[in-house]
C-alpha positions as CSV (number, residue, x, y, z in Angstrom):
1,X,0.0,0.0,0.0
2,X,1.6,3.5,-0.9
3,X,1.6,6.3,1.5
4,X,-0.9,7.8,-0.4
5,X,-3.4,5.1,0.1
6,X,-2.4,4.4,3.5
7,X,-3.2,8.3,4.4
8,X,-6.4,8.7,2.4
9,X,-7.7,5.1,4.3
10,X,-6.7,6.8,7.7
11,X,-8.3,10.3,6.7
12,X,-11.3,8.8,5.6
13,X,-11.5,6.3,8.9
14,X,-11.4,9.3,11.1
15,X,-14.2,11.0,9.2
16,X,-16.4,8.0,9.2
17,X,-15.8,8.0,13.3
18,X,-16.7,11.4,13.6
19,X,-19.9,10.9,11.6
20,X,-20.7,7.9,13.6
21,X,-19.9,10.3,17.0
22,X,-22.5,13.0,15.6
23,X,-25.1,10.3,14.8
24,X,-25.2,11.6,11.1
25,X,-25.9,9.3,8.0
26,X,-23.9,9.2,5.0
27,X,-26.8,11.1,3.0
28,X,-27.1,14.0,5.5
29,X,-23.1,14.5,5.3
30,X,-23.8,14.3,1.5
31,X,-26.4,17.0,2.1
32,X,-24.2,19.1,4.5
33,X,-21.2,19.3,2.2
34,X,-23.3,20.1,-0.9
35,X,-22.1,16.6,-3.1
36,X,-24.5,14.0,-4.8
37,X,-26.2,11.7,-2.5
38,X,-24.0,8.6,-2.3
39,X,-20.8,10.2,-2.7
40,X,-20.0,9.6,0.8
41,X,-20.5,6.2,0.7
42,X,-18.3,5.9,-2.1
43,X,-15.6,7.6,-0.2
44,X,-16.2,5.5,2.8
45,X,-16.0,2.3,1.2
46,X,-13.1,3.0,-0.7
47,X,-14.6,3.3,-4.1
48,X,-13.5,6.6,-4.7
49,X,-11.3,9.1,-3.3
50,X,-12.2,12.5,-2.1
51,X,-10.5,15.7,-3.7
52,X,-8.4,17.6,-1.1
53,X,-11.1,20.4,-1.8
54,X,-13.8,17.9,-0.9
55,X,-11.9,16.4,2.1
56,X,-11.9,20.2,3.3
57,X,-15.4,20.5,3.0
58,X,-16.4,17.1,4.6
59,X,-14.2,18.1,7.5
60,X,-15.9,21.6,8.0
61,X,-19.6,19.5,7.9
62,X,-18.2,17.4,10.6
63,X,-16.9,20.3,12.4
64,X,-13.4,19.4,12.1
65,X,-10.3,20.8,10.6
66,X,-7.4,18.8,8.7
67,X,-4.2,20.0,10.6
68,X,-0.6,19.8,9.0
69,X,2.1,18.8,11.2
70,X,5.7,18.8,10.9
71,X,7.5,15.6,11.4
72,X,10.8,16.8,9.9
73,X,11.9,20.0,11.4
74,X,15.6,19.5,9.5
75,X,13.9,19.3,6.1
76,X,15.4,22.2,3.8
77,X,15.7,23.2,0.3
């Protein structure tokens, strides 16, 4: 599994967990984001990958932020 696939899988798992905690259905989240009905289900099942913009909108719909954290402070170009 590539880093990209692992990152996406872990991020989506966090979104799904938050959705469950809020008691929202996938369709309700679709509506909050403003995407086609069934798209959150496709993202959560791994059939489709959200764009970065969609992931941002998904986070906002769930009352969350996507956080950038430095893992290597010695990285210089």
